N, C-alpha and C positions, 0 to 999 in steps of 0.2 A: 497532551504527550508532547515530549520534547525528543529531539534526535541528538544524540551525543556521539561524537566520533571517538573511537578507541584505537589507538595505535596498535597495529598487529603484533607488536612485542608484548602487549598486555593480554593477547588472546592465546598465545603459544605456551604450552607446557615444556618441561626440560628437555623433552625429545623433539621440540619444534613443531609439535602438532596443534593445530588451532582447536581451542575448546570454548565453547560458547560460555559455558560455567566460569570461566576466568574473566571474562569481560563483564558478566553479572557481578561477580565478586568485586571486581575493580570499581565499578560505578556504584555498587551498594556502600562500598568503604567511602568513597567521596561525597555522595549525595544522601547517605543514610536512607535511601528508599530501595526496598528489595525488588521491585517488579521491572525487570528489563527483558527486552527481546532483541536478539541480533537481526540484522537486515542486510542485504547484499545490494550494492549499486547495480549488478548486472541482473538483478530480478531472478537469479538463479533458484532462490528459495524464498518462501513465503510471498510469493506472488508479485510482489511490489517492494519498491524502496519505501521504507516509512517516511511519512510527511506531515505536514501541518494539517490538522482536522481528520487525519485518518484513525481509523480504530484498527485494534488487532483482535483478531477472531481466533481464540484458542483452538476451537473446534476445527476450523478450516486451516488453522496453522498459516494465517495469511493476514497481511495489512490490507484493509479495505478503504478506498477513497470514500469521500462524502457522496451521498446520493444526489445526483444532479436535479432531478425532478421527481416529484411524487409517484408519477405513472411509471417511471423507469424500474426494472427488476434486476436483482443482482444475478449474473451468470455465475453459478455455483463452481464452474471449472475454472474460469479465468479471475473470478472475483472482480469483474467490471460491471458497473451499471449500463444496462442497455435499454435504448428506447423501445417502446412496444412496436415501432415501425422502423424498418430498417433504413439508414441514411441513403438517399438516391445515389446511384452511381452513374450519373450523366455528366460528370465533370464540372458541374456548376457548385456554388457554395450555398448552404442552407443553415438556418438556425432553428431550434427546437421551439415549437409553440405549444406550450403546456395546456392551453385553454382549448386548442383543438385537437390535441395529441398528434400532431403531424409537423413536418418539415416545411418551413416557409422559406422560399428562394430569396437570397439576398441580391438586391439589385443596386 
């Protein structure tokens, strides 16, 4: 997947209202590829800004980042992968250990 920036002028209809379909039409005409999905830098829609190695889930209407580790599960509400054990809240720094499915303190 690639991320292409479309100027806001290409997204607005004659009344000045933003239309996702206009951006799709604009990109399709340039690239001859019909499958485009708009994203927002402020994450106000589709959960996240699209990025490298992310996928778009049509059912969730969300961009989903890659799964960090096999043991992590997708939070269906936030579309963020979560460790099976919460990150410690003690002010220290940790790294995930997939072998033990736990957080190892960084020293």
